[in-house]
C-alpha positions in Angstrom: -6.3 -3.8 -5.1 -9.8 -4.9 -5.1 -11.4 -1.2 -4.8 -13.3 -0.1 -7.8 -11.9 2.5 -10.2 -13.7 5.2 -11.7 -13.0 5.8 -15.5 -16.1 8.2 -16.4 -18.9 9.9 -15.5 -22.4 10.5 -17.1 -22.7 14.1 -17.5 -26.3 14.3 -19.2 -28.2 12.9 -21.9 -27.7 13.3 -25.6 -30.6 13.2 -27.7 -34.0 11.4 -27.1 -33.1 7.6 -27.4 -31.2 7.2 -24.2 -27.5 8.2 -25.2 -25.7 9.9 -22.5 -22.6 12.2 -22.8 -19.8 11.0 -20.6 -16.8 12.8 -19.1 -13.6 10.7 -19.4 -11.1 10.5 -16.6 -8.8 8.2 -18.5 -6.9 8.9 -21.6 -9.0 8.0 -24.7 -12.5 6.5 -25.7 -10.6 3.1 -26.6 -9.5 2.7 -22.9 -13.1 2.8 -21.7 -14.7 0.9 -24.8 -12.5 -2.1 -23.7 -14.8 -2.9 -21.1 -18.3 -3.9 -21.5 -19.6 -3.8 -18.1 -19.6 -1.0 -15.5 -20.8 -0.5 -11.6 -20.8 -4.3 -10.9 -22.9 -5.3 -14.1 -25.3 -2.4 -13.4 -24.5 -0.9 -16.7 -23.8 -2.8 -20.1 -22.2 -0.6 -22.6 -23.6 -1.0 -26.4 -21.9 1.6 -28.2 -19.4 4.8 -27.4 -18.0 7.0 -29.9 -15.6 10.3 -29.2 -17.4 13.6 -28.9 -14.6 15.5 -30.4 -14.8 17.8 -27.3 -12.6 15.4 -25.1 -15.5 13.2 -23.6 -17.9 10.9 -25.3 -21.4 9.7 -26.3 -22.5 6.4 -25.1 -25.4 3.8 -25.2 -26.2 1.5 -22.5 -28.4 -1.6 -22.8 -30.4 -0.2 -19.5 -31.2 3.4 -21.1 -33.5 3.5 -24.0 -35.1 6.8 -23.2 -34.1 10.5 -22.6 -35.5 10.1 -19.2 -33.6 6.9 -18.6 -30.6 8.9 -19.6 -31.6 12.1 -17.4 -32.0 9.6 -14.2 -28.1 8.5 -15.2 -26.9 11.8 -14.7 -24.0 12.2 -12.3 -23.5 8.3 -12.2 -19.7 7.3 -12.0 -18.6 4.6 -14.3 -16.6 2.2 -12.3 -14.8 -0.9 -13.2 -12.8 -3.3 -10.7 -9.1 -2.5 -10.4 -8.0 -5.8 -11.6 -10.0 -5.3 -14.8 -7.3 -2.8 -15.8 -4.1 -3.0 -17.5 -1.0 -3.6 -15.7 1.0 -0.4 -14.9 4.5 0.6 -16.2 7.2 2.1 -14.0 6.3 5.3 -13.1 2.7 4.9 -14.0 -0.2 5.0 -11.4 -3.9 5.1 -11.1 -5.4 7.9 -9.4 -7.3 5.6 -7.2 -4.4 3.7 -6.0 -2.7 7.2 -4.6 -6.2 8.6 -3.0 -6.1 8.4 0.6 -2.6 7.3 1.2 -0.4 8.7 4.1 2.2 11.3 3.2 5.7 11.6 4.4 8.5 13.9 4.1 11.9 12.0 2.6 13.3 12.9 6.3 10.4 10.8 7.4 8.0 13.3 8.9 3.9 12.9 8.1 2.4 15.4 6.9 -1.2 14.6 5.9 -2.9 12.3 3.1 -3.6 12.4 -0.6 -6.8 14.0 -1.2 -7.4 14.4 -4.9 -5.2 14.5 -8.2 -5.9 17.2 -10.3 -4.4 17.9 -13.7 -4.5 21.6 -15.2 -2.5 21.0 -18.1 1.2 20.9 -17.3 0.9 17.7 -15.2 -0.9 15.8 -12.6 -0.9 17.9 -9.1 -1.3 15.9 -5.6 -3.6 18.0 -3.1 -2.4 16.9 0.3 -4.5 17.4 3.4 -2.5 18.4 6.4 -2.4 16.3 9.4 -2.9 17.5 12.0 -5.3 20.2 10.6 -4.0 23.6 11.4 -6.4 26.2 13.2 -5.4 28.9 10.7 -4.0 28.9 7.3 -4.7 26.3 4.3 -5.8 22.9 5.1 -4.3 21.5 2.2 -1.5 22.0 0.1 -0.6 20.9 -3.4 2.8 19.3 -4.8 3.4 18.6 -8.5 3.7 15.3 -9.2 7.6 15.3 -10.8 10.3 13.4 -9.8 12.0 16.2 -7.8 9.0 16.6 -5.7 7.2 13.2 -5.4 10.1 10.7 -4.6 8.4 7.6 -4.5 5.1 5.7 -3.6 3.6 2.6 -3.1 0.3 1.0 -1.5 1.3 2.1 1.9 2.6 5.7 1.2 3.6 8.6 -0.9 6.9 10.2 0.1 7.5 14.1 -1.2 10.5 15.8 -0.8 10.8 18.3 2.5 11.3 21.3 0.5 7.6 20.8 -0.9 6.1 20.1 2.4 4.6 23.7 3.1 4.5 24.7 6.4 
């Protein structure tokens, strides 16, 4: 897959010398620091450190003032998919699942993967219903556990029919 993968977002300026606060979407600062270039070379990482709050503080070559850092607010930091380490069995990158068609184990199409959230216990897959109902919820959520999400590949995600809400 060649689509870019988002690893973090710039949350705002930190100090007056151009540093930025980062919201991390990966597991750690170490994972982000292994990349030196983001957004097809538009941003070059010079330094990064843990902020002690689950995020990070970074300095980019292209940001030398607070004004530069403020202009970067809300910028997503992406790298090419092939720049990421290979996955182990059962692992996935969120970017690989987003947009996948979802079917039940009986073959019934139910929708597409809209988002992947984590509220503390496990990843939760949000699925848009297809067709979209006139009344009622347009999405539903399924926990990313073996009993609910049976398999996935680059073409589809299969959920147990018991988890496909009507």
